[in-house]
TORZA-270513 format. One record per residue: residue in three letters; x, y, z of N, C-alpha, C in turn. Coordinates in nm, 2 decimals, padded with zeros to 4 digits. Example, Ala and Ser with C-alpha at 12.3 -4.5 7.8 and 13.67 -1.06 7.14 Angstrom:
2
   aa      nx      ny      nz     cax     cay     caz      cx      cy      cz
  ALA   01.32  -00.57   00.78   01.23  -00.45   00.78   01.32  -00.33   00.78
  SER   01.28  -00.22   00.71   01.37  -00.11   00.71   01.29   00.00   00.79
This chain:
188
   aa      nx      ny      nz     cax     cay     caz      cx      cy      cz
  MET   07.27   05.33   11.83   07.41   05.32   11.85   07.44   05.38   11.99
  ASN   07.54   05.33   12.05   07.58   05.37   12.19   07.70   05.47   12.18
  VAL   07.68   05.59   12.23   07.78   05.69   12.23   07.82   05.72   12.37
  LEU   07.94   05.71   12.41   07.99   05.75   12.54   08.04   05.89   12.54
  VAL   08.00   05.97   12.63   08.03   06.11   12.64   08.11   06.13   12.77
  ILE   08.24   06.15   12.76   08.33   06.17   12.88   08.35   06.32   12.91
  THR   08.30   06.36   13.02   08.31   06.50   13.06   08.43   06.52   13.15
  GLY   08.53   06.60   13.11   08.65   06.61   13.18   08.68   06.73   13.26
  SER   08.58   06.77   13.35   08.60   06.89   13.43   08.59   06.85   13.58
  ASN   08.66   06.93   13.66   08.65   06.90   13.80   08.56   07.01   13.87
  ARG   08.47   07.07   13.79   08.38   07.16   13.85   08.24   07.11   13.84
  LYS   08.16   07.13   13.94   08.02   07.08   13.95   07.94   07.12   13.83
  HIS   07.94   07.25   13.80   07.86   07.31   13.69   07.94   07.36   13.58
  ALA   08.04   07.29   13.53   08.13   07.33   13.43   08.05   07.35   13.30
  THR   08.09   07.46   13.22   08.02   07.48   13.09   08.06   07.37   12.99
  SER   08.18   07.31   13.00   08.21   07.20   12.91   08.12   07.08   12.94
  THR   08.09   07.06   13.07   08.00   06.95   13.10   07.86   06.97   13.05
  ARG   07.81   07.10   13.07   07.68   07.13   13.02   07.67   07.13   12.87
  LEU   07.78   07.17   12.80   07.78   07.15   12.65   07.78   07.01   12.61
  ALA   07.85   06.92   12.69   07.85   06.78   12.66   07.71   06.72   12.68
  GLU   07.64   06.77   12.79   07.51   06.72   12.82   07.41   06.76   12.71
  TYR   07.43   06.88   12.65   07.35   06.92   12.54   07.37   06.83   12.42
  ALA   07.50   06.80   12.39   07.53   06.71   12.28   07.46   06.57   12.30
  ALA   07.47   06.52   12.42   07.41   06.39   12.45   07.26   06.40   12.43
  GLN   07.19   06.51   12.47   07.05   06.53   12.45   07.02   06.52   12.30
  LEU   07.10   06.59   12.22   07.08   06.59   12.07   07.09   06.45   12.02
  ILE   07.19   06.37   12.07   07.21   06.24   12.02   07.09   06.15   12.06
  ARG   07.04   06.17   12.18   06.92   06.09   12.22   06.80   06.12   12.13
  GLU   06.78   06.25   12.10   06.67   06.30   12.01   06.68   06.23   11.88
  LYS   06.80   06.20   11.83   06.81   06.13   11.70   06.79   05.98   11.71
  GLY   06.76   05.93   11.84   06.73   05.79   11.85   06.84   05.70   11.90
  HIS   06.96   05.76   11.93   07.07   05.68   11.98   07.08   05.69   12.13
  ASP   07.16   05.60   12.18   07.19   05.60   12.33   07.31   05.69   12.35
  ALA   07.31   05.77   12.45   07.42   05.86   12.49   07.44   05.85   12.64
  VAL   07.55   05.80   12.68   07.58   05.78   12.82   07.69   05.88   12.86
  LEU   07.66   05.95   12.97   07.76   06.04   13.02   07.85   05.98   13.13
  PHE   07.98   06.00   13.12   08.07   05.95   13.22   08.13   06.08   13.27
  ASN   08.08   06.13   13.38   08.12   06.26   13.44   08.24   06.24   13.54
  LEU   08.35   06.29   13.50   08.47   06.27   13.59   08.47   06.35   13.71
  TYR   08.38   06.45   13.72   08.36   06.52   13.85   08.28   06.43   13.95
  GLU   08.18   06.36   13.90   08.10   06.28   13.98   08.16   06.14   14.00
  THR   08.24   06.10   13.91   08.30   05.97   13.91   08.46   05.98   13.89
  PRO   08.52   06.03   14.00   08.67   06.06   13.99   08.75   05.93   13.98
  LEU   08.86   05.94   13.91   08.95   05.82   13.89   09.07   05.84   13.97
  PRO   09.14   05.74   14.02   09.27   05.75   14.08   09.37   05.79   13.98
  PHE   09.48   05.85   14.03   09.59   05.89   13.94   09.64   05.76   13.87
  TYR   09.66   05.77   13.74   09.71   05.66   13.66   09.85   05.63   13.70
  ALA   09.88   05.50   13.73   10.01   05.45   13.76   10.03   05.32   13.69
  PRO   10.12   05.32   13.58   10.14   05.21   13.50   10.18   05.08   13.57
  ASP   10.25   05.10   13.68   10.30   04.98   13.76   10.19   04.92   13.85
  GLU   10.08   04.98   13.86   09.97   04.94   13.95   09.85   04.89   13.88
  LYS   09.80   04.78   13.92   09.67   04.72   13.86   09.56   04.80   13.93
  MET   09.47   04.85   13.85   09.36   04.93   13.90   09.22   04.88   13.86
  GLU   09.22   04.75   13.82   09.09   04.69   13.78   09.00   04.68   13.90
  ASP   09.05   04.68   14.03   08.96   04.67   14.14   08.89   04.80   14.17
  ASN   08.94   04.91   14.11   08.87   05.04   14.13   08.74   05.04   14.05
  THR   08.63   05.06   14.12   08.50   05.05   14.05   08.48   05.16   13.94
  HIS   08.54   05.28   13.97   08.52   05.38   13.86   08.61   05.35   13.74
  VAL   08.73   05.30   13.76   08.81   05.26   13.64   08.74   05.15   13.57
  ALA   08.69   05.05   13.64   08.62   04.94   13.58   08.50   04.98   13.50
  GLU   08.43   05.08   13.56   08.31   05.13   13.49   08.34   05.20   13.36
  LEU   08.45   05.29   13.37   08.49   05.36   13.25   08.53   05.26   13.14
  LYS   08.61   05.16   13.17   08.66   05.07   13.07   08.54   04.99   13.01
  SER   08.45   04.95   13.10   08.33   04.87   13.05   08.25   04.96   12.95
  ARG   08.22   05.08   12.99   08.15   05.17   12.90   08.22   05.20   12.77
  MET   08.35   05.21   12.78   08.43   05.24   12.65   08.42   05.11   12.56
  LEU   08.42   04.99   12.62   08.41   04.88   12.53   08.27   04.87   12.47
  GLU   08.17   04.91   12.54   08.03   04.91   12.48   08.01   05.02   12.38
  ALA   08.08   05.13   12.39   08.06   05.24   12.30   08.10   05.22   12.16
  LYS   08.02   05.27   12.06   08.06   05.26   11.92   08.11   05.40   11.88
  ALA   08.09   05.50   11.96   08.15   05.63   11.93   08.17   05.70   12.06
  VAL   08.25   05.81   12.06   08.29   05.87   12.18   08.30   06.02   12.16
  ILE   08.25   06.10   12.27   08.27   06.24   12.27   08.36   06.27   12.39
  LEU   08.46   06.35   12.37   08.55   06.39   12.48   08.53   06.54   12.50
  ALA   08.49   06.58   12.62   08.46   06.72   12.65   08.56   06.77   12.76
  THR   08.62   06.89   12.73   08.72   06.94   12.83   08.71   07.09   12.84
  PRO   08.73   07.14   12.96   08.76   07.29   12.97   08.90   07.31   12.92
  GLU   08.93   07.43   12.87   09.07   07.45   12.84   09.14   07.52   12.95
  TYR   09.24   07.46   13.01   09.32   07.51   13.12   09.46   07.54   13.07
  HIS   09.50   07.67   13.07   09.64   07.71   13.04   09.68   07.65   12.90
  GLY   09.58   07.66   12.80   09.61   07.61   12.67   09.61   07.46   12.65
  SER   09.55   07.39   12.74   09.56   07.24   12.73   09.43   07.18   12.78
  ILE   09.42   07.05   12.77   09.31   06.97   12.82   09.32   06.97   12.98
  SER   09.21   06.93   13.04   09.21   06.92   13.19   09.29   06.80   13.23
  GLY   09.35   06.81   13.35   09.42   06.70   13.40   09.34   06.57   13.43
  VAL   09.21   06.59   13.47   09.13   06.48   13.50   09.10   06.40   13.37
  LEU   09.08   06.47   13.26   09.05   06.40   13.13   09.18   06.33   13.08
  LYS   09.29   06.40   13.09   09.42   06.33   13.05   09.44   06.21   13.14
  ASN   09.41   06.21   13.27   09.43   06.10   13.35   09.33   05.98   13.31
  ALA   09.21   06.02   13.28   09.11   05.92   13.23   09.16   05.85   13.10
  LEU   09.22   05.93   13.01   09.27   05.88   12.88   09.39   05.79   12.91
  ASP   09.47   05.82   13.01   09.58   05.74   13.04   09.54   05.60   13.09
  HIS   09.43   05.59   13.15   09.37   05.46   13.20   09.33   05.37   13.08
  LEU   09.31   05.43   12.97   09.26   05.36   12.85   09.37   05.34   12.76
  GLY   09.36   05.25   12.67   09.46   05.22   12.56   09.39   05.21   12.43
  GLN   09.47   05.17   12.33   09.43   05.16   12.19   09.31   05.07   12.18
  SER   09.30   04.96   12.25   09.19   04.87   12.24   09.06   04.93   12.27
  TYR   09.05   05.04   12.34   08.93   05.11   12.38   08.89   05.21   12.27
  PHE   08.98   05.26   12.19   08.95   05.36   12.09   08.97   05.32   11.95
  SER   09.04   05.21   11.92   09.07   05.17   11.79   08.95   05.16   11.70
  GLY   08.95   05.24   11.59   08.84   05.24   11.49   08.72   05.32   11.53
  LYS   08.71   05.38   11.65   08.59   05.45   11.69   08.60   05.59   11.66
  PRO   08.49   05.65   11.61   08.48   05.79   11.58   08.48   05.87   11.71
  VAL   08.55   05.98   11.72   08.56   06.06   11.84   08.54   06.21   11.81
  LEU   08.45   06.27   11.88   08.43   06.42   11.86   08.49   06.48   11.99
  SER   08.57   06.59   11.96   08.63   06.67   12.07   08.56   06.80   12.08
  ILE   08.52   06.83   12.21   08.46   06.96   12.24   08.53   07.03   12.36
  SER   08.52   07.16   12.36   08.59   07.23   12.47   08.51   07.36   12.50
  SER   08.54   07.41   12.62   08.49   07.54   12.66   08.61   07.61   12.72
  SER   08.62   07.74   12.68   08.74   07.82   12.73   08.69   07.95   12.78
  GLY   08.76   08.00   12.88   08.73   08.14   12.93   08.76   08.24   12.83
  GLY   08.86   08.21   12.74   08.90   08.31   12.64   08.81   08.29   12.52
  ALA   08.85   08.33   12.40   08.77   08.33   12.28   08.73   08.19   12.24
  VAL   08.82   08.10   12.23   08.79   07.96   12.19   08.90   07.87   12.25
  GLY   08.87   07.74   12.26   08.97   07.65   12.32   09.03   07.56   12.21
  VAL   09.10   07.62   12.11   09.15   07.54   12.00   09.28   07.46   12.05
  SER   09.36   07.51   12.13   09.48   07.44   12.17   09.44   07.31   12.24
  SER   09.34   07.31   12.32   09.30   07.18   12.39   09.24   07.08   12.28
  LEU   09.17   07.13   12.18   09.12   07.05   12.08   09.23   06.98   11.99
  LEU   09.33   07.06   11.96   09.44   07.01   11.88   09.51   06.90   11.96
  GLN   09.53   06.92   12.09   09.59   06.82   12.18   09.50   06.69   12.19
  LEU   09.37   06.71   12.20   09.28   06.59   12.21   09.29   06.51   12.08
  GLN   09.29   06.58   11.97   09.30   06.51   11.84   09.43   06.43   11.83
  ALA   09.54   06.49   11.88   09.66   06.42   11.87   09.66   06.29   11.96
  ILE   09.60   06.30   12.08   09.58   06.19   12.17   09.50   06.08   12.10
  VAL   09.38   06.12   12.04   09.29   06.03   11.98   09.37   05.95   11.86
  ARG   09.45   06.03   11.78   09.52   05.96   11.68   09.62   05.85   11.74
  ASN   09.68   05.89   11.85   09.78   05.79   11.91   09.70   05.67   11.97
  LEU   09.58   05.69   12.00   09.50   05.58   12.06   09.43   05.51   11.94
  HIS   09.45   05.54   11.82   09.40   05.48   11.70   09.25   05.50   11.68
  GLY   09.20   05.61   11.75   09.06   05.65   11.72   09.05   05.73   11.59
  ILE   08.93   05.76   11.55   08.91   05.84   11.43   08.85   05.97   11.46
  ASN   08.93   06.08   11.45   08.88   06.21   11.48   08.77   06.25   11.39
  ALA   08.66   06.31   11.44   08.56   06.37   11.36   08.63   06.49   11.29
  PRO   08.59   06.52   11.17   08.65   06.63   11.09   08.62   06.77   11.15
  GLU   08.51   06.78   11.23   08.48   06.91   11.29   08.49   06.89   11.44
  TRP   08.50   07.00   11.52   08.50   07.00   11.66   08.41   07.11   11.71
  ILE   08.39   07.12   11.84   08.31   07.23   11.90   08.39   07.29   12.00
  SER   08.40   07.42   11.99   08.47   07.50   12.09   08.38   07.63   12.12
  ILE   08.36   07.65   12.25   08.29   07.77   12.29   08.38   07.85   12.38
  GLY   08.36   07.98   12.37   08.45   08.06   12.46   08.38   08.20   12.48
  GLY   08.43   08.27   12.58   08.38   08.41   12.60   08.23   08.41   12.63
  SER   08.16   08.50   12.56   08.02   08.51   12.58   07.94   08.39   12.53
  GLN   08.00   08.32   12.44   07.93   08.20   12.39   07.90   08.10   12.50
  ARG   07.98   08.10   12.61   07.96   08.01   12.72   07.83   08.03   12.80
  ARG   07.78   08.15   12.78   07.66   08.19   12.86   07.55   08.09   12.85
  ARG   07.53   08.04   12.73   07.42   07.94   12.70   07.44   07.82   12.79
  PHE   07.56   07.78   12.82   07.59   07.66   12.90   07.62   07.68   13.04
  GLU   07.60   07.80   13.09   07.63   07.82   13.23   07.51   07.78   13.32
  ALA   07.54   07.74   13.44   07.44   07.69   13.53   07.32   07.78   13.56
  THR   07.35   07.91   13.55   07.24   08.01   13.57   07.16   08.04   13.45
  TYR   07.19   07.98   13.34   07.12   08.01   13.21   06.98   07.95   13.23
  ASP   06.87   08.03   13.21   06.74   07.98   13.22   06.66   07.96   13.09
  GLY   06.73   07.98   12.98   06.66   07.96   12.85   06.58   08.08   12.80
  TYR   06.56   08.18   12.89   06.48   08.29   12.85   06.56   08.41   12.82
  GLU   06.69   08.40   12.86   06.78   08.52   12.84   06.82   08.52   12.69
  GLU   06.83   08.64   12.64   06.89   08.66   12.51   07.03   08.71   12.53
  TYR   07.12   08.66   12.45   07.26   08.71   12.45   07.31   08.69   12.30
  GLU   07.41   08.76   12.27   07.46   08.77   12.14   07.50   08.63   12.09
  GLY   07.45   08.59   11.98   07.49   08.46   11.92   07.43   08.34   11.98
  SER   07.32   08.35   12.06   07.27   08.23   12.13   07.22   08.13   12.03
  SER   07.14   08.17   11.93   07.09   08.07   11.83   07.21   08.01   11.74
  ASP   07.31   08.09   11.71   07.42   08.05   11.63   07.49   07.93   11.70
  ILE   07.51   07.95   11.83   07.58   07.84   11.91   07.51   07.71   11.90
  GLU   07.38   07.72   11.93   07.30   07.59   11.93   07.29   07.53   11.79
  GLU   07.28   07.62   11.69   07.28   07.56   11.55   07.41   07.50   11.51
  ARG   07.52   07.56   11.56   07.65   07.50   11.53   07.67   07.37   11.60
  VAL   07.63   07.36   11.73   07.64   07.23   11.80   07.55   07.13   11.73
  GLN   07.43   07.16   11.70   07.34   07.07   11.63   07.41   07.02   11.50
  ARG   07.46   07.11   11.42   07.52   07.07   11.29   07.64   06.98   11.31
  VAL   07.73   07.01   11.41   07.85   06.93   11.43   07.81   06.79   11.49
  VAL   07.72   06.79   11.58   07.67   06.66   11.64   07.61   06.57   11.53
  GLY   07.53   06.64   11.44   07.47   06.56   11.33   07.58   06.50   11.24
  SER   07.68   06.58   11.21   07.79   06.54   11.12   07.86   06.42   11.19
  PHE   07.89   06.43   11.32   07.95   06.33   11.40   07.87   06.20   11.39
  LEU   07.74   06.21   11.41   07.65   06.09   11.40   07.66   06.03   11.26
  GLN   07.66   06.11   11.16   07.67   06.05   11.02   07.80   05.97   11.01
  LEU   07.91   06.02   11.06   08.04   05.95   11.06   08.03   05.82   11.14
  ALA   07.98   05.83   11.26   07.96   05.71   11.34   07.88   05.61   11.28
  GLN   07.77   05.65   11.21   07.68   05.56   11.14   07.75   05.49   11.02
  ALA   07.83   05.57   10.95   07.91   05.52   10.84   08.01   05.41   10.88
  LEU   08.07   05.43   11.00   08.17   05.34   11.05   08.10   05.22   11.12
  ASN   07.98   05.23   11.15   07.90   05.13   11.22   07.77   05.10   11.15
  PRO   07.77   05.06   11.03   07.65   05.04   10.95   07.55   04.95   11.01
  ASP   07.59   04.85   11.10   07.50   04.76   11.16   07.43   04.81   11.28
  GLN   07.47   04.93   11.32   07.40   05.00   11.44   07.29   05.09   11.39
  LYS   07.17   05.06   11.44   07.06   05.14   11.40   07.01   05.23   11.52
  PRO   06.96   05.35   11.49   06.91   05.44   11.60   06.79   05.37   11.67
C-alpha cells in the first residue's frame, strides 16, 4: 500500500519531520511504501484560487503523489496553538478529490506539553476534505521531543524514551490496520 507522508515544517531538522520519518520507517518495515513530501525541501507557492498553478512542479508533484496514495499522514509542528502555515497552504492546494475516502493520521510536535490544538484543527480539515481520520493521533511535546531532535544519537537515555517509540509504533500499526481495511485489495 502506498502511504504519503506530508511533513509541514519550515525547519531543516524539525522534530515533527523526524517523527514523520520514523513513522514512514515503521510503515516500510511492515512492507508498505511510504513516500515523504517534505514541505521544507519542496516548498509550494502561496495558494491563490484565481491562479492556475499546475505549471508549478512542486504543486504538480504533490497532487500526483496524493492521487497515488491510499493513505496519508499529516505532520505539523504546533505554532501558536495551530498547524503550520506551510501545511495549511499545501492542504489549500488540494481538494476533496485528493482526500475523499482515504485514511489520514495526524501527528504533531509541540514545544509545550503536547500539540492537541493543532491535531484537532487537522482533523477538522480532514473531515472537510472528506478524508477519514484515524481514531488515534500522535503528539509529542516537551522532553518527549528529545528522541526526534537532530542531535539525538540513539545512545542517550531520557525519561520516557521507550514509551514514545512504543506509542508511535502502536498508533502507526493501528493506522495501517485502518488503511488496510479501507483498501483490502492493497497488499504489503
